[in-house]
mmCIF file of the C-alpha atoms, coordinates in Angstrom:
data_MODEL
# 
_entry.id   MODEL 
# 
loop_
_atom_site.group_PDB 
_atom_site.id 
_atom_site.type_symbol 
_atom_site.label_atom_id 
_atom_site.label_alt_id 
_atom_site.label_comp_id 
_atom_site.label_asym_id 
_atom_site.label_entity_id 
_atom_site.label_seq_id 
_atom_site.pdbx_PDB_ins_code 
_atom_site.Cartn_x 
_atom_site.Cartn_y 
_atom_site.Cartn_z 
_atom_site.occupancy 
_atom_site.B_iso_or_equiv 
_atom_site.pdbx_formal_charge 
_atom_site.auth_seq_id 
_atom_site.auth_comp_id 
_atom_site.auth_asym_id 
_atom_site.auth_atom_id 
_atom_site.pdbx_PDB_model_num 
ATOM 1   C CA . MET A 1 1   ? 19.611 16.815  84.737  1.00 0.00 ? 1   MET A CA 1 
ATOM 2   C CA . PHE A 1 2   ? 18.259 17.808  81.492  1.00 0.00 ? 2   PHE A CA 1 
ATOM 3   C CA . PRO A 1 3   ? 17.184 13.742  79.662  1.00 0.00 ? 3   PRO A CA 1 
ATOM 4   C CA . LYS A 1 4   ? 16.909 13.604  75.885  1.00 0.00 ? 4   LYS A CA 1 
ATOM 5   C CA . GLY A 1 5   ? 12.787 13.457  76.131  1.00 0.00 ? 5   GLY A CA 1 
ATOM 6   C CA . GLY A 1 6   ? 13.168 17.155  77.484  1.00 0.00 ? 6   GLY A CA 1 
ATOM 7   C CA . GLY A 1 7   ? 12.286 18.647  80.354  1.00 0.00 ? 7   GLY A CA 1 
ATOM 8   C CA . SER A 1 8   ? 14.622 18.786  83.574  1.00 0.00 ? 8   SER A CA 1 
ATOM 9   C CA . TYR A 1 9   ? 14.844 16.873  87.336  1.00 0.00 ? 9   TYR A CA 1 
ATOM 10  C CA . ASP A 1 10  ? 17.786 17.880  90.544  1.00 0.00 ? 10  ASP A CA 1 
ATOM 11  C CA . MET A 1 11  ? 19.723 14.942  91.255  1.00 0.00 ? 11  MET A CA 1 
ATOM 12  C CA . VAL A 1 12  ? 21.975 14.919  94.451  1.00 0.00 ? 12  VAL A CA 1 
ATOM 13  C CA . ILE A 1 13  ? 25.772 14.220  94.223  1.00 0.00 ? 13  ILE A CA 1 
ATOM 14  C CA . GLY A 1 14  ? 26.246 14.782  97.492  1.00 0.00 ? 14  GLY A CA 1 
ATOM 15  C CA . PHE A 1 15  ? 25.581 15.851  101.274 1.00 0.00 ? 15  PHE A CA 1 
ATOM 16  C CA . ASP A 1 16  ? 27.723 17.908  104.182 1.00 0.00 ? 16  ASP A CA 1 
ATOM 17  C CA . VAL A 1 17  ? 27.669 16.557  107.565 1.00 0.00 ? 17  VAL A CA 1 
ATOM 18  C CA . GLY A 1 18  ? 27.578 19.273  110.785 1.00 0.00 ? 18  GLY A CA 1 
ATOM 19  C CA . GLY A 1 19  ? 26.972 18.592  113.696 1.00 0.00 ? 19  GLY A CA 1 
ATOM 20  C CA . SER A 1 20  ? 28.341 15.809  116.325 1.00 0.00 ? 20  SER A CA 1 
ATOM 21  C CA . VAL A 1 21  ? 29.710 13.651  114.407 1.00 0.00 ? 21  VAL A CA 1 
ATOM 22  C CA . THR A 1 22  ? 29.178 10.752  117.375 1.00 0.00 ? 22  THR A CA 1 
ATOM 23  C CA . GLN A 1 23  ? 25.627 11.129  116.378 1.00 0.00 ? 23  GLN A CA 1 
ATOM 24  C CA . ALA A 1 24  ? 26.937 9.472   112.716 1.00 0.00 ? 24  ALA A CA 1 
ATOM 25  C CA . PRO A 1 25  ? 26.537 5.584   113.370 1.00 0.00 ? 25  PRO A CA 1 
ATOM 26  C CA . ALA A 1 26  ? 22.974 6.865   114.807 1.00 0.00 ? 26  ALA A CA 1 
ATOM 27  C CA . ILE A 1 27  ? 21.964 8.235   111.626 1.00 0.00 ? 27  ILE A CA 1 
ATOM 28  C CA . LEU A 1 28  ? 23.277 6.044   109.627 1.00 0.00 ? 28  LEU A CA 1 
ATOM 29  C CA . ARG A 1 29  ? 21.412 2.759   111.191 1.00 0.00 ? 29  ARG A CA 1 
ATOM 30  C CA . TRP A 1 30  ? 18.065 4.624   110.613 1.00 0.00 ? 30  TRP A CA 1 
ATOM 31  C CA . ILE A 1 31  ? 19.086 5.485   107.033 1.00 0.00 ? 31  ILE A CA 1 
ATOM 32  C CA . GLU A 1 32  ? 19.661 2.159   106.724 1.00 0.00 ? 32  GLU A CA 1 
ATOM 33  C CA . ALA A 1 33  ? 16.645 0.278   108.328 1.00 0.00 ? 33  ALA A CA 1 
ATOM 34  C CA . ALA A 1 34  ? 15.043 2.408   105.667 1.00 0.00 ? 34  ALA A CA 1 
ATOM 35  C CA . SER A 1 35  ? 16.450 0.684   102.782 1.00 0.00 ? 35  SER A CA 1 
ATOM 36  C CA . THR A 1 36  ? 15.062 -2.436  103.892 1.00 0.00 ? 36  THR A CA 1 
ATOM 37  C CA . PRO A 1 37  ? 13.429 -3.577  99.872  1.00 0.00 ? 37  PRO A CA 1 
ATOM 38  C CA . ALA A 1 38  ? 9.736  -4.645  99.510  1.00 0.00 ? 38  ALA A CA 1 
ATOM 39  C CA . ASP A 1 39  ? 8.717  -8.318  99.665  1.00 0.00 ? 39  ASP A CA 1 
ATOM 40  C CA . THR A 1 40  ? 7.995  -9.702  96.087  1.00 0.00 ? 40  THR A CA 1 
ATOM 41  C CA . ARG A 1 41  ? 4.694  -10.495 96.042  1.00 0.00 ? 41  ARG A CA 1 
ATOM 42  C CA . ASP A 1 42  ? 4.035  -6.212  96.946  1.00 0.00 ? 42  ASP A CA 1 
ATOM 43  C CA . ILE A 1 43  ? 6.563  -5.454  94.664  1.00 0.00 ? 43  ILE A CA 1 
ATOM 44  C CA . GLU A 1 44  ? 4.470  -7.869  91.951  1.00 0.00 ? 44  GLU A CA 1 
ATOM 45  C CA . GLY A 1 45  ? 1.357  -5.925  92.982  1.00 0.00 ? 45  GLY A CA 1 
ATOM 46  C CA . TRP A 1 46  ? 2.232  -2.381  92.653  1.00 0.00 ? 46  TRP A CA 1 
ATOM 47  C CA . LEU A 1 47  ? 3.511  -3.678  88.716  1.00 0.00 ? 47  LEU A CA 1 
ATOM 48  C CA . ALA A 1 48  ? -0.152 -4.882  88.677  1.00 0.00 ? 48  ALA A CA 1 
ATOM 49  C CA . GLU A 1 49  ? -1.607 -1.450  89.230  1.00 0.00 ? 49  GLU A CA 1 
ATOM 50  C CA . LEU A 1 50  ? 0.940  0.306   87.262  1.00 0.00 ? 50  LEU A CA 1 
ATOM 51  C CA . SER A 1 51  ? -0.261 -1.919  84.095  1.00 0.00 ? 51  SER A CA 1 
ATOM 52  C CA . VAL A 1 52  ? -3.827 -0.932  84.942  1.00 0.00 ? 52  VAL A CA 1 
ATOM 53  C CA . LEU A 1 53  ? -2.682 3.037   84.828  1.00 0.00 ? 53  LEU A CA 1 
ATOM 54  C CA . THR A 1 54  ? -0.976 2.867   81.990  1.00 0.00 ? 54  THR A CA 1 
ATOM 55  C CA . ILE A 1 55  ? -0.720 2.570   77.887  1.00 0.00 ? 55  ILE A CA 1 
ATOM 56  C CA . PRO A 1 56  ? 0.962  -0.393  77.030  1.00 0.00 ? 56  PRO A CA 1 
ATOM 57  C CA . ARG A 1 57  ? 3.791  0.430   74.565  1.00 0.00 ? 57  ARG A CA 1 
ATOM 58  C CA . LYS A 1 58  ? 3.551  -1.553  70.973  1.00 0.00 ? 58  LYS A CA 1 
ATOM 59  C CA . GLY A 1 59  ? 5.295  -4.841  70.905  1.00 0.00 ? 59  GLY A CA 1 
ATOM 60  C CA . ASP A 1 60  ? 5.041  -5.168  74.645  1.00 0.00 ? 60  ASP A CA 1 
ATOM 61  C CA . ALA A 1 61  ? 2.592  -7.528  77.293  1.00 0.00 ? 61  ALA A CA 1 
ATOM 62  C CA . MET A 1 62  ? 2.502  -6.853  80.800  1.00 0.00 ? 62  MET A CA 1 
ATOM 63  C CA . SER A 1 63  ? 0.845  -10.132 81.803  1.00 0.00 ? 63  SER A CA 1 
ATOM 64  C CA . GLY A 1 64  ? 3.722  -12.895 81.069  1.00 0.00 ? 64  GLY A CA 1 
ATOM 65  C CA . GLU A 1 65  ? 5.007  -14.389 84.321  1.00 0.00 ? 65  GLU A CA 1 
ATOM 66  C CA . VAL A 1 66  ? 8.524  -13.364 83.123  1.00 0.00 ? 66  VAL A CA 1 
ATOM 67  C CA . THR A 1 67  ? 8.083  -9.813  82.963  1.00 0.00 ? 67  THR A CA 1 
ATOM 68  C CA . LEU A 1 68  ? 6.719  -9.965  85.887  1.00 0.00 ? 68  LEU A CA 1 
ATOM 69  C CA . VAL A 1 69  ? 10.002 -12.251 87.323  1.00 0.00 ? 69  VAL A CA 1 
ATOM 70  C CA . ALA A 1 70  ? 12.025 -9.323  85.429  1.00 0.00 ? 70  ALA A CA 1 
ATOM 71  C CA . TYR A 1 71  ? 10.909 -6.303  87.332  1.00 0.00 ? 71  TYR A CA 1 
ATOM 72  C CA . ALA A 1 72  ? 10.555 -7.804  90.561  1.00 0.00 ? 72  ALA A CA 1 
ATOM 73  C CA . SER A 1 73  ? 13.539 -8.633  90.827  1.00 0.00 ? 73  SER A CA 1 
ATOM 74  C CA . ARG A 1 74  ? 15.039 -5.485  89.759  1.00 0.00 ? 74  ARG A CA 1 
ATOM 75  C CA . LEU A 1 75  ? 12.825 -3.588  92.169  1.00 0.00 ? 75  LEU A CA 1 
ATOM 76  C CA . ARG A 1 76  ? 14.254 -5.845  94.565  1.00 0.00 ? 76  ARG A CA 1 
ATOM 77  C CA . GLN A 1 77  ? 17.557 -4.017  94.705  1.00 0.00 ? 77  GLN A CA 1 
ATOM 78  C CA . TYR A 1 78  ? 15.735 -0.548  95.792  1.00 0.00 ? 78  TYR A CA 1 
ATOM 79  C CA . PRO A 1 79  ? 14.038 0.386   99.484  1.00 0.00 ? 79  PRO A CA 1 
ATOM 80  C CA . ALA A 1 80  ? 10.502 -0.617  99.483  1.00 0.00 ? 80  ALA A CA 1 
ATOM 81  C CA . ASP A 1 81  ? 9.658  3.288   99.028  1.00 0.00 ? 81  ASP A CA 1 
ATOM 82  C CA . ILE A 1 82  ? 11.386 4.137   96.617  1.00 0.00 ? 82  ILE A CA 1 
ATOM 83  C CA . ALA A 1 83  ? 10.406 1.141   94.142  1.00 0.00 ? 83  ALA A CA 1 
ATOM 84  C CA . ARG A 1 84  ? 6.390  1.903   94.840  1.00 0.00 ? 84  ARG A CA 1 
ATOM 85  C CA . ALA A 1 85  ? 7.203  5.771   94.186  1.00 0.00 ? 85  ALA A CA 1 
ATOM 86  C CA . ALA A 1 86  ? 9.255  4.796   90.706  1.00 0.00 ? 86  ALA A CA 1 
ATOM 87  C CA . LEU A 1 87  ? 5.947  2.530   89.917  1.00 0.00 ? 87  LEU A CA 1 
ATOM 88  C CA . LEU A 1 88  ? 2.978  4.797   91.429  1.00 0.00 ? 88  LEU A CA 1 
ATOM 89  C CA . ASP A 1 89  ? 3.776  8.155   92.307  1.00 0.00 ? 89  ASP A CA 1 
ATOM 90  C CA . HIS A 1 90  ? 5.861  8.778   89.113  1.00 0.00 ? 90  HIS A CA 1 
ATOM 91  C CA . PRO A 1 91  ? 3.304  10.168  86.425  1.00 0.00 ? 91  PRO A CA 1 
ATOM 92  C CA . TRP A 1 92  ? 3.995  7.558   83.910  1.00 0.00 ? 92  TRP A CA 1 
ATOM 93  C CA . LYS A 1 93  ? 1.814  7.333   80.779  1.00 0.00 ? 93  LYS A CA 1 
ATOM 94  C CA . PHE A 1 94  ? 3.040  4.748   78.554  1.00 0.00 ? 94  PHE A CA 1 
ATOM 95  C CA . TRP A 1 95  ? 4.116  1.029   80.324  1.00 0.00 ? 95  TRP A CA 1 
ATOM 96  C CA . PRO A 1 96  ? 7.922  1.817   81.448  1.00 0.00 ? 96  PRO A CA 1 
ATOM 97  C CA . SER A 1 97  ? 10.942 -0.115  79.772  1.00 0.00 ? 97  SER A CA 1 
ATOM 98  C CA . TRP A 1 98  ? 13.275 -1.080  82.634  1.00 0.00 ? 98  TRP A CA 1 
ATOM 99  C CA . ALA A 1 99  ? 15.846 1.683   81.487  1.00 0.00 ? 99  ALA A CA 1 
ATOM 100 C CA . GLU A 1 100 ? 13.316 4.180   82.334  1.00 0.00 ? 100 GLU A CA 1 
ATOM 101 C CA . LEU A 1 101 ? 12.363 2.649   85.344  1.00 0.00 ? 101 LEU A CA 1 
ATOM 102 C CA . GLN A 1 102 ? 16.393 2.232   86.483  1.00 0.00 ? 102 GLN A CA 1 
ATOM 103 C CA . GLU A 1 103 ? 16.359 5.625   86.324  1.00 0.00 ? 103 GLU A CA 1 
ATOM 104 C CA . VAL A 1 104 ? 13.711 7.058   88.394  1.00 0.00 ? 104 VAL A CA 1 
ATOM 105 C CA . CYS A 1 105 ? 15.015 4.892   91.076  1.00 0.00 ? 105 CYS A CA 1 
ATOM 106 C CA . ASP A 1 106 ? 18.486 5.638   91.109  1.00 0.00 ? 106 ASP A CA 1 
ATOM 107 C CA . ARG A 1 107 ? 17.348 9.152   91.280  1.00 0.00 ? 107 ARG A CA 1 
ATOM 108 C CA . LEU A 1 108 ? 14.829 8.513   93.897  1.00 0.00 ? 108 LEU A CA 1 
ATOM 109 C CA . LYS A 1 109 ? 17.786 6.620   95.963  1.00 0.00 ? 109 LYS A CA 1 
ATOM 110 C CA . ALA A 1 110 ? 20.799 8.554   95.317  1.00 0.00 ? 110 ALA A CA 1 
ATOM 111 C CA . PRO A 1 111 ? 19.913 11.552  98.051  1.00 0.00 ? 111 PRO A CA 1 
ATOM 112 C CA . ARG A 1 112 ? 19.854 8.015   100.403 1.00 0.00 ? 112 ARG A CA 1 
ATOM 113 C CA . LEU A 1 113 ? 23.374 6.837   99.009  1.00 0.00 ? 113 LEU A CA 1 
ATOM 114 C CA . HIS A 1 114 ? 25.442 10.345  99.064  1.00 0.00 ? 114 HIS A CA 1 
ATOM 115 C CA . MET A 1 115 ? 24.004 10.827  103.083 1.00 0.00 ? 115 MET A CA 1 
ATOM 116 C CA . ALA A 1 116 ? 25.309 7.010   103.860 1.00 0.00 ? 116 ALA A CA 1 
ATOM 117 C CA . ALA A 1 117 ? 28.834 7.881   102.240 1.00 0.00 ? 117 ALA A CA 1 
ATOM 118 C CA . ALA A 1 118 ? 28.760 11.076  104.003 1.00 0.00 ? 118 ALA A CA 1 
ATOM 119 C CA . LEU A 1 119 ? 27.845 9.572   107.172 1.00 0.00 ? 119 LEU A CA 1 
ATOM 120 C CA . GLU A 1 120 ? 30.714 6.879   107.254 1.00 0.00 ? 120 GLU A CA 1 
ATOM 121 C CA . ASN A 1 121 ? 33.250 9.148   106.090 1.00 0.00 ? 121 ASN A CA 1 
ATOM 122 C CA . PRO A 1 122 ? 32.916 12.509  107.621 1.00 0.00 ? 122 PRO A CA 1 
ATOM 123 C CA . THR A 1 123 ? 34.895 15.474  106.229 1.00 0.00 ? 123 THR A CA 1 
ATOM 124 C CA . ALA A 1 124 ? 36.362 18.721  107.434 1.00 0.00 ? 124 ALA A CA 1 
ATOM 125 C CA . GLN A 1 125 ? 34.585 21.908  106.644 1.00 0.00 ? 125 GLN A CA 1 
ATOM 126 C CA . GLU A 1 126 ? 35.955 23.147  103.009 1.00 0.00 ? 126 GLU A CA 1 
ATOM 127 C CA . PRO A 1 127 ? 36.207 26.610  103.320 1.00 0.00 ? 127 PRO A CA 1 
ATOM 128 C CA . ASP A 1 128 ? 34.641 29.259  101.809 1.00 0.00 ? 128 ASP A CA 1 
ATOM 129 C CA . PRO A 1 129 ? 35.939 30.693  98.359  1.00 0.00 ? 129 PRO A CA 1 
ATOM 130 C CA . VAL A 1 130 ? 34.203 33.793  98.623  1.00 0.00 ? 130 VAL A CA 1 
ATOM 131 C CA . HIS A 1 131 ? 34.806 34.496  102.457 1.00 0.00 ? 131 HIS A CA 1 
ATOM 132 C CA . PRO A 1 132 ? 38.422 32.677  102.929 1.00 0.00 ? 132 PRO A CA 1 
ATOM 133 C CA . ARG A 1 133 ? 39.482 32.414  106.734 1.00 0.00 ? 133 ARG A CA 1 
ATOM 134 C CA . PRO A 1 134 ? 42.453 35.418  106.613 1.00 0.00 ? 134 PRO A CA 1 
ATOM 135 C CA . THR A 1 135 ? 46.230 33.484  107.790 1.00 0.00 ? 135 THR A CA 1 
ATOM 136 C CA . TYR A 1 136 ? 47.745 34.242  111.182 1.00 0.00 ? 136 TYR A CA 1 
ATOM 137 C CA . GLU A 1 137 ? 49.653 36.954  109.776 1.00 0.00 ? 137 GLU A CA 1 
ATOM 138 C CA . GLN A 1 138 ? 46.324 38.848  108.295 1.00 0.00 ? 138 GLN A CA 1 
ATOM 139 C CA . THR A 1 139 ? 44.917 38.691  111.940 1.00 0.00 ? 139 THR A CA 1 
ATOM 140 C CA . SER A 1 140 ? 48.015 39.789  112.674 1.00 0.00 ? 140 SER A CA 1 
ATOM 141 C CA . ALA A 1 141 ? 47.876 43.303  110.680 1.00 0.00 ? 141 ALA A CA 1 
ATOM 142 C CA . ILE A 1 142 ? 44.824 43.637  111.386 1.00 0.00 ? 142 ILE A CA 1 
ATOM 143 C CA . LEU A 1 143 ? 44.923 43.495  115.250 1.00 0.00 ? 143 LEU A CA 1 
ATOM 144 C CA . ALA A 1 144 ? 48.137 45.767  115.267 1.00 0.00 ? 144 ALA A CA 1 
ATOM 145 C CA . GLU A 1 145 ? 46.652 48.409  113.073 1.00 0.00 ? 145 GLU A CA 1 
ATOM 146 C CA . VAL A 1 146 ? 43.982 48.783  115.574 1.00 0.00 ? 146 VAL A CA 1 
ATOM 147 C CA . GLY A 1 147 ? 46.506 48.999  118.191 1.00 0.00 ? 147 GLY A CA 1 
ATOM 148 C CA . TYR A 1 148 ? 45.869 44.847  119.566 1.00 0.00 ? 148 TYR A CA 1 
ATOM 149 C CA . THR A 1 149 ? 49.650 44.281  119.912 1.00 0.00 ? 149 THR A CA 1 
ATOM 150 C CA . PRO A 1 150 ? 50.938 41.170  121.203 1.00 0.00 ? 150 PRO A CA 1 
ATOM 151 C CA . LYS A 1 151 ? 52.212 43.267  124.319 1.00 0.00 ? 151 LYS A CA 1 
ATOM 152 C CA . ARG A 1 152 ? 48.447 45.363  124.425 1.00 0.00 ? 152 ARG A CA 1 
ATOM 153 C CA . LEU A 1 153 ? 46.452 41.740  124.270 1.00 0.00 ? 153 LEU A CA 1 
ATOM 154 C CA . GLU A 1 154 ? 48.854 40.185  126.991 1.00 0.00 ? 154 GLU A CA 1 
ATOM 155 C CA . GLN A 1 155 ? 47.697 44.020  129.275 1.00 0.00 ? 155 GLN A CA 1 
ATOM 156 C CA . VAL A 1 156 ? 43.798 42.781  128.329 1.00 0.00 ? 156 VAL A CA 1 
ATOM 157 C CA . ARG A 1 157 ? 44.090 38.647  128.815 1.00 0.00 ? 157 ARG A CA 1 
ATOM 158 C CA . LYS A 1 158 ? 45.686 40.047  132.531 1.00 0.00 ? 158 LYS A CA 1 
ATOM 159 C CA . HIS A 1 159 ? 43.644 42.685  133.707 1.00 0.00 ? 159 HIS A CA 1 
ATOM 160 C CA . ARG A 1 160 ? 40.722 41.510  132.453 1.00 0.00 ? 160 ARG A CA 1 
ATOM 161 C CA . MET A 1 161 ? 37.869 43.377  134.930 1.00 0.00 ? 161 MET A CA 1 
ATOM 162 C CA . ALA A 1 162 ? 39.568 47.022  133.374 1.00 0.00 ? 162 ALA A CA 1 
ATOM 163 C CA . SER A 1 163 ? 37.321 48.444  131.362 1.00 0.00 ? 163 SER A CA 1 
ATOM 164 C CA . THR A 1 164 ? 39.304 51.205  129.712 1.00 0.00 ? 164 THR A CA 1 
ATOM 165 C CA . ASP A 1 165 ? 42.661 52.128  128.904 1.00 0.00 ? 165 ASP A CA 1 
ATOM 166 C CA . ALA A 1 166 ? 43.646 54.193  132.250 1.00 0.00 ? 166 ALA A CA 1 
ATOM 167 C CA . ASP A 1 167 ? 42.217 51.323  133.995 1.00 0.00 ? 167 ASP A CA 1 
ATOM 168 C CA . ILE A 1 168 ? 44.802 48.915  132.034 1.00 0.00 ? 168 ILE A CA 1 
ATOM 169 C CA . GLN A 1 169 ? 47.409 51.507  132.724 1.00 0.00 ? 169 GLN A CA 1 
ATOM 170 C CA . GLU A 1 170 ? 47.300 52.129  136.244 1.00 0.00 ? 170 GLU A CA 1 
ATOM 171 C CA . ALA A 1 171 ? 47.120 48.347  137.337 1.00 0.00 ? 171 ALA A CA 1 
ATOM 172 C CA . GLU A 1 172 ? 50.981 47.662  135.702 1.00 0.00 ? 172 GLU A CA 1 
ATOM 173 C CA . GLU A 1 173 ? 52.058 51.099  137.250 1.00 0.00 ? 173 GLU A CA 1 
ATOM 174 C CA . ARG A 1 174 ? 50.085 49.234  140.924 1.00 0.00 ? 174 ARG A CA 1 
ATOM 175 C CA . PRO A 1 175 ? 53.196 47.150  142.796 1.00 0.00 ? 175 PRO A CA 1 
ATOM 176 C CA . PRO A 1 176 ? 52.096 43.790  142.690 1.00 0.00 ? 176 PRO A CA 1 
ATOM 177 C CA . LEU A 1 177 ? 50.456 42.535  145.789 1.00 0.00 ? 177 LEU A CA 1 
ATOM 178 C CA . HIS A 1 178 ? 52.088 40.172  148.355 1.00 0.00 ? 178 HIS A CA 1 
ATOM 179 C CA . TRP A 1 179 ? 50.429 36.275  148.775 1.00 0.00 ? 179 TRP A CA 1 
ATOM 180 C CA . THR A 1 180 ? 49.114 37.533  152.032 1.00 0.00 ? 180 THR A CA 1 
ATOM 181 C CA . GLU A 1 181 ? 47.026 39.885  150.985 1.00 0.00 ? 181 GLU A CA 1 
ATOM 182 C CA . THR A 1 182 ? 45.363 37.558  148.603 1.00 0.00 ? 182 THR A CA 1 
ATOM 183 C CA . VAL A 1 183 ? 44.619 35.104  151.005 1.00 0.00 ? 183 VAL A CA 1 
ATOM 184 C CA . ALA A 1 184 ? 41.831 34.931  153.757 1.00 0.00 ? 184 ALA A CA 1 
ATOM 185 C CA . PRO A 1 185 ? 43.050 35.966  157.489 1.00 0.00 ? 185 PRO A CA 1 
ATOM 186 C CA . ASP A 1 186 ? 41.859 32.190  158.772 1.00 0.00 ? 186 ASP A CA 1 
ATOM 187 C CA . SER A 1 187 ? 43.297 30.337  155.228 1.00 0.00 ? 187 SER A CA 1 
ATOM 188 C CA . PRO A 1 188 ? 45.731 27.246  155.931 1.00 0.00 ? 188 PRO A CA 1 
ATOM 189 C CA . GLU A 1 189 ? 48.513 28.960  154.662 1.00 0.00 ? 189 GLU A CA 1 
ATOM 190 C CA . MET A 1 190 ? 48.020 32.673  157.425 1.00 0.00 ? 190 MET A CA 1 
ATOM 191 C CA . GLU A 1 191 ? 48.072 29.935  159.551 1.00 0.00 ? 191 GLU A CA 1 
ATOM 192 C CA . ALA A 1 192 ? 51.010 28.325  158.527 1.00 0.00 ? 192 ALA A CA 1 
ATOM 193 C CA . LEU A 1 193 ? 53.178 31.262  158.848 1.00 0.00 ? 193 LEU A CA 1 
ATOM 194 C CA . ARG A 1 194 ? 51.695 32.302  161.813 1.00 0.00 ? 194 ARG A CA 1 
ATOM 195 C CA . LYS A 1 195 ? 53.118 28.983  163.113 1.00 0.00 ? 195 LYS A CA 1 
ATOM 196 C CA . ALA A 1 196 ? 56.546 29.309  161.206 1.00 0.00 ? 196 ALA A CA 1 
ATOM 197 C CA . ARG A 1 197 ? 56.587 32.889  163.181 1.00 0.00 ? 197 ARG A CA 1 
ATOM 198 C CA . ASP A 1 198 ? 55.894 32.099  166.424 1.00 0.00 ? 198 ASP A CA 1 
ATOM 199 C CA . GLU A 1 199 ? 58.561 29.006  166.289 1.00 0.00 ? 199 GLU A CA 1 
ATOM 200 C CA . ASN A 1 200 ? 61.274 31.795  164.748 1.00 0.00 ? 200 ASN A CA 1 
ATOM 201 C CA . PRO A 1 201 ? 64.228 33.147  167.300 1.00 0.00 ? 201 PRO A CA 1 
ATOM 202 C CA . LEU A 1 202 ? 64.735 36.246  165.283 1.00 0.00 ? 202 LEU A CA 1 
ATOM 203 C CA . VAL A 1 203 ? 60.985 36.976  166.420 1.00 0.00 ? 203 VAL A CA 1 
ATOM 204 C CA . GLN A 1 204 ? 60.943 35.180  169.715 1.00 0.00 ? 204 GLN A CA 1 
ATOM 205 C CA . GLU A 1 205 ? 63.832 37.555  170.599 1.00 0.00 ? 205 GLU A CA 1 
ATOM 206 C CA . ALA A 1 206 ? 61.727 41.059  168.950 1.00 0.00 ? 206 ALA A CA 1 
ATOM 207 C CA . ARG A 1 207 ? 59.285 40.061  170.637 1.00 0.00 ? 207 ARG A CA 1 
ATOM 208 C CA . GLN A 1 208 ? 60.751 39.579  174.339 1.00 0.00 ? 208 GLN A CA 1 
ATOM 209 C CA . ALA A 1 209 ? 62.581 43.010  173.846 1.00 0.00 ? 209 ALA A CA 1 
ATOM 210 C CA . ARG A 1 210 ? 59.656 44.851  173.222 1.00 0.00 ? 210 ARG A CA 1 
ATOM 211 C CA . ASP A 1 211 ? 58.339 43.434  175.695 1.00 0.00 ? 211 ASP A CA 1 
ATOM 212 C CA . ARG A 1 212 ? 60.732 44.423  177.821 1.00 0.00 ? 212 ARG A CA 1 
ATOM 213 C CA . ALA A 1 213 ? 60.708 47.500  176.815 1.00 0.00 ? 213 ALA A CA 1 
ATOM 214 C CA . THR A 1 214 ? 57.106 48.041  177.864 1.00 0.00 ? 214 THR A CA 1 
ATOM 215 C CA . ALA A 1 215 ? 57.320 46.750  180.979 1.00 0.00 ? 215 ALA A CA 1 
ATOM 216 C CA . ARG A 1 216 ? 59.971 49.693  181.682 1.00 0.00 ? 216 ARG A CA 1 
ATOM 217 C CA . LYS A 1 217 ? 58.436 51.820  180.245 1.00 0.00 ? 217 LYS A CA 1 
ATOM 218 C CA . ALA A 1 218 ? 55.019 51.396  182.221 1.00 0.00 ? 218 ALA A CA 1 
ATOM 219 C CA . VAL A 1 219 ? 57.446 51.848  186.117 1.00 0.00 ? 219 VAL A CA 1 
ATOM 220 C CA . ALA A 1 220 ? 58.608 54.602  184.950 1.00 0.00 ? 220 ALA A CA 1 
ATOM 221 C CA . GLN A 1 221 ? 55.968 56.320  184.413 1.00 0.00 ? 221 GLN A CA 1 
# 
């Protein structure tokens, strides 16, 4: 900002909220707790101190009780630390008019106001105008250009342990494993399979035939 009297100063106009939005209410309560106004007696003491540190304007009289009440009542609309900073930390040369003092108070309070507004209504992050996010079509074209077609991507997902194209090709040509090769020998699935085989009449008949053949071969010897 460039005031008419010369010079310049920064003015906060907004905040971006990052991180987990679940923390927003706690931070908002912290900001609200830091916005408690000062007691009137404290403000009047700061005003009295300011009157000693500044040069009275021509035609102004700080001693009037009306002036104290008017300034103090308005300063109670601001957090205590902001009211004190506006009165005693700002380099006043002359006793400030209320318009001048209000301008400083509003500037000091602006970060808190915008911070609270951002926490109350967190919005999605704005896209980067310099490096915009590519569209689906643009991403697909870039991947296809380097050989990552949808089929290729599916192969990479399926064979995550493969480190080279040759490993992926070999894995694609290899016959799929039977499920019995993928479970432990003492697993419930294998126990159920063995039980089913033992109870199958065809398996029982084949085993009996094998046993008879073995017996005849032993006799012949």
